[in-house]
C-alpha positions in Angstrom: -23.6 9.3 -23.7 -19.8 10.6 -24.7 -18.9 14.0 -25.3 -17.8 15.1 -28.6 -14.3 14.2 -29.4 -14.1 16.5 -32.8 -16.4 17.6 -35.3 -16.3 16.6 -38.9 -18.3 18.7 -41.7 -20.2 20.6 -38.4 -21.3 17.2 -37.1 -19.9 15.8 -33.8 -18.1 12.4 -33.5 -17.4 10.5 -30.2 -15.2 7.8 -29.3 -17.9 5.2 -29.5 -18.7 6.8 -33.5 -15.0 6.3 -34.5 -15.0 3.0 -32.8 -17.6 2.0 -35.0 -15.9 3.1 -38.1 -13.0 0.8 -37.0 -14.9 -2.0 -36.3 -16.1 -1.7 -39.9 -13.0 -1.7 -41.1 -11.5 -4.5 -39.3 -14.5 -6.6 -40.5 -13.7 -5.8 -44.4 -10.2 -6.7 -43.8 -10.5 -10.1 -42.1 -12.6 -10.6 -45.3 -9.6 -10.1 -47.8 -7.8 -13.4 -47.0 -10.3 -15.7 -47.9 -10.8 -14.0 -51.0 -7.1 -13.9 -51.6 -7.0 -17.4 -51.3 -10.1 -17.8 -54.0 -7.9 -15.6 -56.5 -10.4 -12.5 -56.5 -7.9 -10.0 -56.1 -8.0 -6.8 -54.3 -10.5 -5.2 -57.0 -13.0 -7.4 -55.7 -12.4 -6.8 -52.1 -12.6 -2.8 -53.0 -15.9 -3.5 -54.6 -17.2 -5.6 -51.3 -16.2 -2.3 -49.5 -17.9 -0.2 -51.4 -21.2 -1.9 -51.1 -20.9 -3.4 -48.0 -20.3 0.3 -46.1 -23.2 2.1 -47.1 -25.9 -0.3 -47.0 -24.8 -1.6 -43.3 -25.4 2.2 -42.2 -28.6 2.8 -44.2 -30.2 -1.0 -42.8 -28.7 -0.1 -39.5 -30.6 3.3 -39.2 -33.9 2.0 -41.3 -34.1 -1.0 -38.6 -33.8 1.6 -35.5 -36.6 3.9 -37.2 -38.8 0.8 -38.4 -39.6 0.1 -34.8 -40.7 3.4 -34.0 -42.6 3.4 -36.9 -44.4 0.3 -36.1 -45.6 1.5 -32.6 -46.8 4.8 -34.5 -50.5 3.3 -35.5 -50.4 1.7 -32.0 -49.8 4.4 -30.0 -52.7 6.6 -31.9 -55.2 3.6 -31.0 -54.2 3.9 -27.3 -53.7 7.5 -27.4 -49.9 7.5 -26.3 -48.9 10.9 -27.3 -45.2 10.7 -27.5 -44.7 13.2 -30.1 -42.8 10.9 -32.5 -41.9 12.1 -35.7 -41.9 9.3 -38.6 -39.5 11.5 -40.7 -36.7 10.8 -37.8 -35.2 7.9 -39.9 -33.9 10.4 -42.5 -31.9 12.5 -39.9 -28.9 10.3 -40.0 -26.9 12.7 -38.2 -28.9 12.4 -34.9 -27.4 8.8 -34.4 -29.3 5.5 -33.4 -28.7 2.4 -35.5 -29.4 -1.2 -34.9 -27.0 -3.5 -35.2 -29.3 -6.5 -36.8 -30.0 -3.8 -39.6 -26.2 -3.5 -39.8 -25.6 -7.2 -40.4 -28.5 -7.6 -42.7 -27.2 -4.5 -44.7 -23.4 -5.9 -44.9 -25.2 -9.0 -46.6 -27.3 -7.3 -49.0 -24.0 -4.9 -49.9 -22.0 -8.4 -50.3 -24.8 -10.1 -52.5 -24.5 -6.6 -54.8 -21.1 -6.8 -54.6 -21.2 -10.3 -56.0 -23.5 -9.2 -59.4 -21.1 -6.1 -59.6 -18.0 -8.4 -59.9 -19.6 -11.2 -61.6 -18.0 -14.1 -58.8 -19.6 -17.2 -58.1 -23.0 -16.8 -56.0 -22.1 -16.3 -52.2 -18.3 -15.9 -52.7 -18.4 -12.5 -51.1 -21.0 -13.2 -48.5 -19.5 -16.3 -47.3 -16.1 -14.2 -47.0 -18.5 -11.9 -45.1 -19.0 -14.5 -42.5 -16.0 -13.9 -41.2 -15.7 -10.4 -40.9 -19.0 -9.6 -39.3 -18.5 -11.4 -36.0 -15.0 -9.9 -35.4 -16.9 -6.1 -36.4 -19.3 -7.0 -33.9 -16.8 -7.9 -31.4 -14.9 -4.1 -32.0 -18.2 -2.3 -31.8 -19.3 -4.4 -28.7 -16.1 -3.4 -26.6 -16.4 0.4 -28.1 -19.8 0.5 -26.0 -17.5 1.1 -23.0 -18.3 4.3 -21.4 -20.9 5.2 -24.1 -23.5 4.5 -21.5 -25.0 1.5 -24.3 -24.5 -1.9 -23.4 -25.5 -1.9 -20.0 -27.7 -4.7 -18.1 -29.8 -5.2 -15.2 -28.4 -5.0 -11.6 -26.4 -7.3 -10.2 -26.5 -9.3 -6.9 -23.6 -11.3 -7.3 -20.6 -10.3 -4.9 -18.3 -12.0 -6.7 -19.0 -10.7 -9.9 -18.8 -7.2 -8.9 -15.3 -7.9 -7.6 -14.0 -8.3 -11.0 -14.4 -4.6 -11.3 -15.8 -5.2 -15.1 -19.5 -4.4 -14.0 -20.1 -0.6 -14.5 -22.2 1.5 -12.2 -25.8 3.3 -13.1 -27.7 5.4 -10.9 -25.4 4.1 -7.9 -25.6 0.5 -8.5 -23.8 -1.9 -10.2 -24.9 -3.9 -13.6 -24.0 -6.3 -16.1 -21.5 -5.3 -18.5 -23.6 -6.7 -21.3 -21.2 -5.2 -24.1 -18.9 -7.6 -22.6 -20.9 -10.6 -22.6 -21.6 -9.7 -26.2 -17.9 -9.4 -27.5 -17.1 -12.4 -26.0 -20.0 -14.4 -27.8 -19.0 -12.6 -31.3 -15.3 -13.9 -30.6 -16.6 -17.4 -30.2 -18.6 -16.7 -33.7 -15.3 -15.5 -34.8 -13.4 -18.5 -34.1 -16.1 -20.8 -35.3 -16.5 -19.3 -38.6 -12.8 -19.0 -39.4 -12.7 -22.7 -38.5 -15.5 -23.3 -41.2 -13.9 -21.0 -43.7 -10.7 -23.0 -43.5 -12.0 -26.3 -43.8 -14.4 -25.2 -46.5 -12.2 -23.6 -49.0 -14.6 -24.1 -51.7 -17.3 -21.7 -52.4 -20.5 -22.7 -50.4 -23.1 -20.2 -51.8 -23.6 -18.3 -48.9 -23.7 -21.1 -46.6 -21.3 -19.7 -44.4 -23.2 -16.6 -44.0 -26.4 -18.4 -43.5 -24.7 -20.3 -40.3 -23.6 -17.4 -39.0 -26.9 -15.6 -39.5 -28.6 -18.5 -37.4 -25.7 -18.5 -34.6 -25.8 -14.7 -34.0 -29.7 -14.3 -34.3 -30.4 -17.0 -31.5 -27.6 -15.8 -29.2 -28.8 -12.4 -29.6 -32.5 -13.0 -28.5 -30.5 -14.1 -25.0 -28.3 -11.4 -24.9 -30.6 -8.3 -25.8 -32.9 -9.4 -23.2 -30.2 -9.1 -20.6 -29.7 -5.3 -21.7 -31.2 -2.7 -19.4 -30.2 0.4 -21.2 -33.6 1.1 -23.0 -31.7 0.8 -26.6 -34.4 0.0 -29.1 -37.2 -1.0 -26.4 -40.4 0.3 -27.6 -42.9 0.1 -24.4 -42.1 -3.4 -23.5 -40.8 -5.0 -26.7 -37.1 -5.4 -27.3 -37.1 -4.8 -30.9 -33.6 -6.3 -31.5 -34.7 -9.4 -30.0 -37.9 -9.4 -32.5 -35.3 -8.7 -35.5 -32.9 -11.4 -34.3 -35.2 -14.0 -33.9 -36.6 -13.5 -37.4 -33.1 -13.1 -38.9 -32.5 -16.9 -37.7 -36.0 -18.1 -39.0 -35.6 -16.2 -42.2 -32.5 -18.9 -42.9 -34.5 -21.8 -41.3 -37.4 -20.9 -44.1 -34.6 -21.0 -46.7 -33.7 -24.4 -45.7 -36.7 -25.8 -45.2 -37.5 -24.8 -48.3 -34.6 -26.4 -50.3 -34.8 -29.7 -48.3 -38.8 -29.8 -49.0 -37.9 -29.9 -52.6 -35.6 -33.1 -52.1 -37.1 -36.5 -52.9 -39.3 -37.8 -50.5 -41.1 -37.0 -47.4 -39.4 -35.1 -44.5 -41.8 -35.7 -41.5 -38.7 -34.2 -39.4 -39.5 -30.6 -41.3 -43.0 -30.4 -39.7 -42.0 -31.5 -36.4 -39.0 -29.0 -36.5 -41.4 -25.9 -37.0 -43.7 -27.2 -34.6 -40.8 -27.3 -31.9 -39.6 -24.1 -33.3 -42.8 -22.0 -32.8 -43.1 -23.9 -29.3 -39.8 -22.8 -28.1 -40.6 -19.2 -29.7 -44.0 -19.1 -27.2 -42.2 -20.4 -24.3 -39.2 -18.0 -24.9 -41.6 -14.9 -24.8 -43.3 -16.1 -21.5 -39.8 -16.6 -20.1 -39.2 -13.4 -21.2 -41.7 -12.0 -19.2 -40.8 -14.3 -16.5 -37.4 -12.6 -16.1 -39.5 -10.0 -14.1 -42.2 -11.8 -12.7 -41.0 -15.2 -11.6 -38.7 -13.8 -8.9 -35.9 -15.9 -10.3 -34.2 -14.0 -13.4 -31.7 -17.2 -13.6 -34.3 -19.6 -14.3 -35.8 -17.6 -16.7 -32.8 -17.2 -18.6 -32.2 -20.7 -18.5 -35.3 -21.7 -20.0 -34.7 -18.8 -22.8 -31.6 -20.4 -23.2 -32.7 -23.9 -23.9 -35.3 -22.9 -26.1 -32.8 -21.0 -28.2 -30.6 -24.6 -28.2 -34.1 -26.3 -29.3 -34.1 -24.3 -32.0 -30.6 -24.4 -33.4 -30.9 -27.8 -33.3 -34.1 -28.0 -35.4 -32.0 -25.4 -37.8 -29.1 -27.5 -38.5 -31.4 -30.7 -39.1 -33.1 -28.7 -41.5 -30.1 -27.8 -43.3 -28.7 -31.4 -43.3 -32.0 -32.6 -45.1 -31.3 -29.5 -47.3 -27.8 -30.6 -48.2 -28.1 -34.3 -49.1 
């Protein structure tokens, strides 16, 4: 990890930590234009900032600790003495955060800000849909040199020749943080286009679209990581969180669609396909190390995520009728 750049109130600050603060600021700044177009003013934007920042921070830390809490009873059953302290979650200054937790915390903060400011339902969450991918992009770029965002060993000579691959234990590894930054940039462009096309209030739909896309892409990207961050034994906690985020939005769309007049057999078929895709993804995740062909395993996982995305947006289509 990085050396301390300076101390604040006796606590160390690193380049990565300062970069994360910059990422949060940039994300919130990009929320402002949509709010201004909607005539909400800077007062509403300030309330959004006041609510989003602390909840993003708290939820990021909570989700980081949650992965360890879930494992405590299992470790006791199997007599695994790891010396884990369940109260570690209270020590925010020790570091350790979950990106998925930060995203959900920001969404919660935006919802509370809507209640505080008395805006239309989903108004601030739709604005946040543009700010979040920008913040993620900057945060991932700041992982350079921090020891985070490192992936599996690289065997392709053309990739190592680009000069983008960092080294770990003397071998070149995938710069997963760069992949994640690139995906975040694509999501930012998509959300900007949707935000400009849908100028009216969407009731939080823009944020839900982002959460589905973010969750499904993050499942693949987290699998590529080999830095040990939020890995409990063999379980990538961020992968579990990510697929749960996408499925949670799908449940919302499915419930809304089921309330529409008529029968919707596509919903039943969609959930069968989703469960099957999740099962195949788990099988392929183990296959990354066991099949002898990681590219095939990641191809299968990507295909499964594409299937789930098609199902998800078909549910949205039915719900919007």
